[in-house]
C-alpha positions in Angstrom: -14.4 4.2 -17.8 -15.8 3.9 -14.3 -15.0 7.4 -13.2 -18.4 9.1 -13.9 -17.3 12.6 -14.6 -14.3 11.8 -16.8 -14.8 10.8 -20.5 -14.1 7.2 -21.2 -11.3 6.4 -23.7 -12.3 6.2 -27.3 -10.8 2.7 -27.4 -13.1 1.7 -24.5 -16.1 3.2 -26.2 -15.4 1.3 -29.4 -14.5 -2.0 -27.9 -16.7 -2.3 -24.9 -19.3 0.4 -24.5 -20.6 0.1 -28.0 -20.2 -3.7 -28.1 -18.0 -3.8 -31.1 -15.1 -6.2 -31.3 -11.6 -4.7 -31.1 -10.2 -4.0 -34.6 -13.6 -3.5 -36.2 -13.5 0.3 -36.2 -11.8 1.8 -39.3 -9.6 4.2 -37.2 -8.5 1.6 -34.7 -5.1 0.1 -35.3 -5.2 -3.5 -36.3 -2.2 -4.5 -34.3 -4.0 -4.5 -31.0 -4.4 -7.2 -28.4 -6.0 -10.5 -29.1 -9.8 -10.9 -28.8 -9.2 -12.7 -25.5 -7.4 -9.7 -24.0 -8.4 -8.6 -20.5 -8.0 -4.9 -21.3 -8.7 -2.2 -23.8 -6.2 0.0 -25.6 -5.2 3.1 -23.6 -5.7 6.5 -25.2 -3.7 8.2 -22.5 -0.8 5.6 -22.5 -0.2 4.4 -26.1 1.1 0.8 -26.3 -0.7 -0.3 -23.1 -3.9 -2.0 -22.3 -6.2 -0.6 -19.5 -7.9 -2.8 -16.9 -10.1 -1.5 -14.1 -8.2 -1.4 -10.8 -9.3 -0.7 -7.2 -7.2 -0.7 -4.0 -8.6 -0.2 -0.5 -6.8 0.8 2.6 -8.7 0.2 5.8 -7.6 1.8 9.1 -9.1 1.4 12.6 -8.6 4.7 14.3 -9.0 5.3 18.0 -11.5 7.9 19.2 -9.6 9.4 22.1 -7.0 11.9 20.8 -4.9 11.5 24.0 -4.3 7.7 23.4 -1.7 6.1 21.0 -4.5 4.5 19.0 -5.5 8.0 17.8 -2.6 7.8 15.3 -2.8 4.9 12.8 -1.8 3.9 9.3 -2.1 1.0 6.9 -1.1 0.3 3.4 -1.9 -1.9 0.4 0.7 -3.4 -2.0 0.0 -2.7 -5.7 -0.1 -5.5 -8.2 2.9 -5.8 -10.6 1.4 -3.7 -13.3 1.6 0.2 -13.2 -1.5 1.8 -11.6 -3.0 5.1 -12.8 -5.0 6.5 -9.9 -7.8 8.8 -11.1 -10.0 9.1 -8.0 -9.9 8.5 -4.2 -13.1 8.0 -2.3 -13.4 7.5 1.4 -15.9 6.9 4.2 -15.8 6.2 7.9 -18.2 4.5 10.4 -17.5 7.5 12.7 -20.0 9.5 10.7 -22.9 7.1 11.4 -25.7 8.7 13.5 -24.8 6.5 16.5 -21.7 8.6 16.9 -22.6 11.9 15.2 -26.2 13.0 14.8 -26.7 13.9 11.1 -28.6 17.1 12.1 -25.7 18.3 14.1 -23.4 19.1 11.2 -23.3 19.4 7.5 -20.7 17.3 5.8 -18.4 14.9 7.7 -17.8 15.6 11.4 -15.1 12.9 11.5 -13.4 14.2 8.3 -13.0 17.6 10.0 -11.5 16.1 13.1 -8.8 13.9 11.6 -5.6 14.7 9.7 -4.5 12.5 6.7 -1.3 12.0 4.8 -0.6 9.5 2.0 2.4 8.3 0.1 3.9 5.5 -2.0 7.5 4.3 -1.7 8.8 7.3 -3.7 6.6 10.3 -2.9 5.0 11.8 0.1 2.0 13.5 -1.6 1.5 16.1 1.1 5.1 16.5 2.0 5.4 17.4 5.6 2.0 19.1 5.8 -0.8 16.7 6.5 -4.3 18.2 6.4 -7.9 17.4 7.4 -9.4 14.5 5.5 -12.3 16.7 4.4 -9.9 19.4 3.2 -8.1 17.0 0.9 -10.8 14.5 -0.2 -14.1 16.2 0.4 -16.5 15.0 3.0 -17.2 11.3 3.3 -19.7 11.3 0.4 -17.1 13.1 -1.7 -13.9 12.3 -3.5 -10.5 13.6 -4.8 -10.1 13.5 -8.6 -6.9 13.9 -10.5 -6.3 15.3 -14.0 -7.2 13.2 -17.0 -3.9 11.2 -17.1 -4.2 10.6 -13.4 -1.3 9.8 -11.0 1.0 7.1 -12.4 2.2 4.7 -9.7 4.8 2.0 -10.2 3.6 -1.5 -9.6 4.7 -3.8 -6.7 5.1 -0.8 -4.3 3.1 0.0 -1.2 0.5 2.7 -1.0 0.1 4.0 2.5 -2.4 6.2 4.3 -1.8 7.6 7.9 -4.4 9.3 10.1 -4.1 11.3 13.3 -7.1 12.3 15.3 -7.3 15.9 16.6 -10.5 15.6 18.5 -13.7 13.5 18.9 -16.4 15.6 17.3 -19.5 14.8 19.3 -20.8 14.3 22.8 -20.9 10.5 22.4 -18.2 8.6 24.0 -15.1 8.3 21.8 -14.9 4.9 20.0 -12.7 3.1 17.5 -13.9 3.7 14.0 -13.2 2.2 10.6 -11.9 4.4 7.8 -11.8 3.1 4.2 -9.9 4.8 1.4 -10.5 3.5 -2.0 -8.0 4.3 -4.8 -9.7 3.9 -8.2 -8.2 3.9 -11.6 -6.7 1.6 -14.2 -3.9 -0.9 -14.3 -1.6 -0.8 -17.4 -0.7 -4.1 -19.2 1.7 -4.4 -22.1 -0.2 -5.6 -25.2 1.4 -9.1 -25.0 0.3 -9.6 -21.4 -3.3 -10.7 -20.9 -3.3 -11.5 -17.2 -3.5 -9.0 -14.4 -0.6 -9.4 -11.9 1.9 -10.6 -14.5 3.2 -7.3 -16.0 6.4 -7.2 -14.0 
């Protein structure tokens, strides 16, 4: 598994990390995917194959909180297969030294000056209470992790992130900045489907 602090599935360890072909381990069911399968059996979701999945939402946010560009949102449409989100990372160009001298503040100055909310087509994950980016996801060198089974999102729907600027956090002139949110996890494929994007 690509999430460093979460144990990889036993199926992944047997089939990929240890270099053994699927079906070679005595405790592994023999009725698995074909050797040409793109995924590995899921320990958390029996009957499914896991494939690495990453989705990025990029937002250009205005620097002046009094202008309309200080509120912005974008989204990404998930592929047809279900997506299990296990980690969200983020970064912004606004934390570069040209905008915010690194000696001026510990952590992310921009993350403490901008509110975030995110949702899919069924759930607003923060309800009606958006919070500072750093409060939810850590500073821009940080991340938000979910429990072992992650957050299961239905395929083909839109994952949306919205930002609203409270202030410009330095003496530099306000500027447009790029914000990237990367949703990391696994896609789930039925055993008889060996091609990402064809599960639904």
